[in-house]
N, C-alpha and C positions, 0 to 999 in steps of 0.2 A: 513376577515379569513378563513386560510385552513379548510374545513368541517370535521366532526369529520368521515363522511364515508370516505373520502378520508384519513384519518389517519387509519382508519381500513385496507382499502385495504393495505395500505405501511405495516402495521405490520404482516396482512397474509403474504403477502410477502416474508418478513424479515423472518419468522417462517419455510415458505413451501419452498421457494428456497433459502432462504439464509443458516440458518445451517438446513433445513430441519429435524426440531424436530421430534422426534418419541414418541410413546407412551409409559408411563413410564420412560422416559428420562427426566431428570434434565436439567436446563436450565440458565446460569449465564449471567446476561445481564450488562457492565459496562457503565454507564449512566450519562449525566450531571441533576445536578440537575433543571436547568431550562427547562430541557425536562420531566420533571413529568408524564404530561397529555399522552402525546405519551408513555410514558414507562410502563405507569399504563395499558394503551391499550394492548401493546405485553405480560404483563403478566398476563391480562387475556386471550386472546386468547392462549395464551399455554396452560392453563389450563384447557382451553377448547377443546383442542387439546390431553390433555391426559397427561399430562407434570405433574411427581410427586414434583416438587420442583421447584421453581422460585426465584431465587437470585439476588439482584441488589445489586452491585457496585457503589454507588452515587460519582460523583465529582462535585466540587462547584468552579469556577473560581477564585471569591474573595478570598476563603479561602486558595487556592492554592497560590494566591499572597501575601496574609498577613503572611503565612508560608515562603515565602521566603524571605519577607522583615524582619522578626523579630525572626526565630528562627536561632539558633548558628549553626555552621559549622558540628559539631557532629550530628546532627540531618539534616540536609540537606543532610548528606553524607551517610546516613544510609538509611534503606529499612527495616520496622516491619516485622520481622518475622511470625507474625500471620498473615499478609498480604500472605506470599510465601504459607504457610499452608493451606488458604484458597483456593488459587487458585489452589493448587496440589490435594487438596484433592477431588475437582469437575470434574478437568479433571482424576483423578484414578476411578471415579465413573462413567468415560463416559460421561460426562455431555457436553451439546451444549454452546458454548460462544457465545454471540454476544453484539459486541461493538459500541456504539454509540460515534462516534466521531464529537465534534463541538465547539472546543476547539478556543476562542478569540487568533487570530494569532499574536495581539502586547501586550498578558498578560504580559510576562516576558519582554518588552525591556527595561526596565528601571532597569533590575535586572544586576548584575554582571554575564558575561558568564561563568566564571568560576565556581561559586555556581551552574547552572544551569547544566554544564556539570558534577558537582562533583553526583548531585541528578539522573541523567540520567544515569551515569557510577554503580550508586550502584542497582537502579532497574534493570538494565538487570544482573547484576552480579547475585542479588538476584533470579532472575526470569528465568536464564538460563533452568532450568529444566522442569518449564512449556513452557519455548517456544519450548522445543522440541515437545510436543504433538502438536502443530498448524503447526509449519513447516514442520514437517511429516506428517501432515494431520492422524494423531490418532485419533480426535476426530473432529467432524464437530464443524464449527467457521466461523463467519462471520461480518464483517466489515459494518456499514453503517452512514450516516448521517442525522440530523434534524438541524433547521434552531435554532441559537441561537440570542440574539440583538446582541450584539457586534461582534459576527463574520458575521452578515446578513449588519450591518454598515461600515464594513471592505469594503465589495463589492460594496454595494451601497453608498457612505459617503453624497450623497446629500437627502436622502432619512431620513423622519423620521425612528425612531427606528421601529415603529410598518408597515410602509408602506416596511420598509426594509426587515424585516423576512417575511412580504407576497409574497413576489418580490423573497427571497430565497425558500419559499414553493414551489412556482410557478415552479421555476428554475430546482429542485429537483425534483418536482411530475413528468416532461416531462421526466429527462434526466435518471430516474430510471422506465421509462416505468407504473407509476400506473396511468398515464392519460390515458392507455387502458382500454376497456371493462375486458379484461382477463389480468391482469399483468403476471399471472404466466405462462400462454400458450406463452405471447410474450415474457418472457426469455428462455423460450421452444427454441423458432424459432433463436433468437438471441445468445444461447448456439452453436447452431448446424454451424453457420457462425463462430464462433473462433473455433471450432472443426477440421471444414475443414481449415482455416488456419494453427492450427497447425500440421495437418496430414500433409499436404507440404510440412511445412518444415520439418517435420521430416522424411520425403524420401528423400530430398535434401541434410542432412548430412552434411552441411557447414562446410568447417574446418575455415573459418574466415570471419567476417563480416566487410565492410568497409563504416562507415560513413563521408559523406560530407557534409558540409553547412557553411557559415559565423561563424566564429569563432571555426569551428569543423573540422579537421581531425584527424581521428581516424582509428586505428585497433586494430581489439576487436576478437582474435582466441576464438573457442568453444570446450570445452574439445572433445576429444573422447567418444562416447555412452550420449552425450549431448540430451535432452529430451526437447522439446517445449510443452508446457503446457498453460492453457488459458481457459477463463468462468469458467464450471464448473470443482470440484475435484472431487473425490471419496476417504471416509474416509477408515482405516485398517477396518473397519465394514461393508466394501462394501456402504455407504450409500453414494450417490453423495448430495454434496453442491456446494453454491456459497460464495467463501472467501468475495471476494469483491462486494458491491453493491455500484454504478455503476461496471462495468468493461466493458473497450472495447479494451483489452491489449492480445496479445501472446507472452509469458515471456521465456526464458531460462538461464542460466549461460553463463558467461564470463570465459575462463581459467583463475587462478587468478595468474599467471604469464606471460600471453598473452597477454596484452594490451599494445598497445605503441601510442602516437599522446598527441593531445590536443583534450578538449572538452569543449564549451561553452554551459551554462544554457539557457532554452529559457522564461520560467517562475518563479515567485520568490518560494524559499522555507521558507516554516514554518516548525522549528526545535524546538520544544521546546519552544514555546513559543515566540521565535524571527525570523526575516524574514532574510533570506540569498538572495542575489540580485545578478544580474549581475555578476555571476563566473564561474572563469574558471580555466579547471585541467589541468596539462602535465603528462601523466604516459610513465615511463621506464620498460619495462618487466612486469607489469602488478599493478606499485607501483607509486601514485602520489609525484610525486618529486620538482612538485611547485605549486602554486596555488595564486589566488587572487582574492578578492572580491567586487562589490563598496558599498557595504550594509552588513555587519554583518560578514567582515574578521576575528574577534576573536574568533565569535561564529563557524564560517568553522571550523578554526584550532581548538578548543577545539574537536569539532565531529572527525576529523583527528585523533586527541592523544589522542580517546576511547581506543585503543589498536594497534597491527600491523595490525590485518584483515582493521582497519576501512580505510586504505589507499589503500584498493585494490577492486577490483569491485565483486559482489554477484549475481546480475542480468540485464539483458538486455533482454528489454520489446519494441514489435512494436506496435503501434496507430496510424490508418490513420488519417488524417487532420481533415477530415470529421465527425469524431463521435460525436457523438450528445454533448457532454462537450465541446468540441472545438468550434463547430456551436452555442453556446450558447454566444458567445464573449466576456464572464466572466471570470474573475482570481479569484479563489476561496480560495486563499491561503490554501487550505486545498489539503494534499497530494492524499488521496484518490479519489479527483475529480479532480485535476491539471494534475496527472499521466495519468488519461484516458481521456485527451485533446490531449498527446503527448508522442511522443517514448519515453522512459525515460530508465536510467542505476540507480543502485543503490549501493553506497557503504556500504561494508560490510556483512555480514553473507549471504551465499547462502542457497537457499531451497535444501536438499539433494535431494527431490524427483526430482530435474528436469537432474539427469545423472542416468542410468541403474543401478540399484540395490542400490541406494543411501540412501535410508533409512535404511537400513541394515549394511551399512558400518560402520565402527569406524572411528578416526579422523585420527590415519595415511592414512589409506584406500581412505579418501576422501581427504585428501592433497596430495595425488600419484596421484589421477583424478583431479588433480587442481583446486577442491571444495575449496570457500576460506571459512573461520570460522571468527566470531568476535561477539562481545560482541551486537552491533550494526546493523543494517539494515535501509538504508535510502535513498529514492529513490528523484532522481530529472530528473527534465524536460531538454531534450536536442534535443527534434523537433519541427519544424514548416513547413510550406509549402515552406519551399527552401532548407530539408534536401533530399537527396538520400544517398540510401543504397545500395553497391554491395555485393553479397555475390562468395566467393570463393569455389567452389566445390573441391571434391576429388582429380580431375585431372589437377588442377589448373584453370580449366575455371572458367571466371568470368561473372554473370549476373545480372541484374538489379530485385533487392527485392523491393525498393521505389524510386519512382520519385517524385521530387515534394511535398514530404511529403505524399503519399497514395502510396498505394500497386500497384507494378508494375508485380507482378504475382498475376494471379488469382484465388483468394481466394474464389471467391462468386459463383463459377462451374456454370456462365453462360453461 
């Protein structure tokens, strides 16, 4: 099994590079009960770093499933006010938020998709104000994953539960660079590479990106004043942090009314405990007008029907096919990992920080800039070694951005 030393290195990385915990700052951790040993290590390390308080929001897949199987609709379709106040109080206090996402991808596969959609929408509505703190980088926040038994066996179905967990630990440790002698230094170097890529794209100021691959022919306009982000971010307090670990992407926002064509998924999407796979979306003037899926079509429909903005895009992210996640050869059924193996786009809300001055704009001004709003934000993967991307410059010139799933631009500065 993974050693205590390795878990301690991972905890240090999550606290130092992930949320960049400051002395006398509170920390709120969202964690699976199956990961209690690791979570306790994170809490201990946080206190050693000078945290004034560490609060854990525990989750348990088995209890979640029991609730979906037995609770009445009025309970499933509501979200506790005390949970909202708990999260908002920590955010108002400037706490860092670390989320450990390790849910069983098939947890809710036998639950009526309408009940899952009802719960997701209730949670999104209730947590809308809290989400402003993360999507506008008002606080430091980070998402990581650790192995859990059901998730590991989904990835390694031919292995015993224990062996599957060990294999997943091995994969995660390599992908998040915890196998390095100094993971924090390794991430500093990695963030520099992503910063170079985003600086090149910000200088280009593309008007449009064109995606072509088997099943994909998509034109995606970019708003005037759009910004590419990636790697580390900086909070309102000036603290640098890494929202996602792993991360291999640089990302911006499409114009909410400027997406046309068809796009096909290249990896399964785990959405709310159900898998959507082999699906295709057709866009006209930014809106999904047709869709189909070989698996999970009802779930996809509920996602698209969340609200008007759920049928429009809020993110476009570029990830080279040779990323460590992709090179692992694994399908993780976990968006944090799979999105960092592949170029992807997201249905729903855009990050206001992806447009100049966006974090201080009101809703009407954001809309005028082409910034999408929604209760949801769901990434899905469209990249492969067969994906080509062209960028259209302001003068109408077209140039290669990706060829055969990797950068055609020199983002490494060689």
